[in-house]
N, C-alpha and C positions, 0 to 999 in steps of 0.2 A: 484572573490570570491562571493558566494552567501550569502546574508544577512539572518540571522536567526531572525524570529519574536520573540519578547519577550512577552510571554503569562503569565499574572498574575492570570487569572480566571481558574476555573476548567471547564471541558467539559460540566458538568451539568449546571453550571451557564451561560456558553455560550449558550447552547441549550435553556435554559430558556429565555434568552434575544432575541434569534432568534424567538422563539415562540411568545414572547410579541410583537415584531416588526411585525411579520406576522398578529397577531390579530389587531394591530393598523392599518396596511395597509387595511385589510378587512373592518374595521369600517370606515376608511376615504373614501374608495371606495364607500361604501354605502351612506355616506354623500354626496359625489360628485354626485352620481346618484340622490339623493333626490333634491339637489340644481339645477341640470339640469332640472328636472321636474318642479321645482318652477320657474325657469327662463322662460321656455317654456310657462308656464300658464301666467306669468306676461307679456310676450311678446303679448300674445293673448289679455289680458286685456288692454294693451297699445294701440293696434290697435283699439279695440272696443271703448276705451275712446276717442281716437283721432276723430273717426267717429262721435261719439255722440257730441263732443264739436263742430265739424264743422257743424253739423246739427243744433245745438242750435244757433251758430253764424249766420248761414244762416236764420234761423227763425227770429232772432232778426233784421237782416238786412231787411228782408221783412216787419216786423212790422214798422221799422223806415221808410221805403220807403212809406208804406201805409199811415203813419201818415203825412209825408211830402206832399204826393199827396192830402190828405184831407185839409191840411193847405193851399196848393196853389190853392185848388179848382178844381183839375184836376181828371179826371176819368182814369181808365185803358185804355179805348178806346181813350181818348185824347193823352195819351203817345204813344199808338200804332200808331196813326195817325202821330204824330211827328217823330217817328222812321222810318215809311214808307216814309215820305217826305225826310228825311235825306239819306235814302238808295238809293233814285232815282237820 
């Protein structure tokens, strides 16, 4: 036996709800597209920020190394000579 659906709304009310839902879907689809673009841009910014942070960290390491070399009274040439001796 087939079940009969109990409908309490008029066809106009149902049609209005369907239209409202379709409009909500359209709006949310546009919101999703906007969020995808925002995510893509943030991903690009993230990569750029990581590169910048790495460069800053490397620059600081080089400054620390130069400071240490000066403190120890070593020149770049002295370090090169030491490294050459170790590699042989």
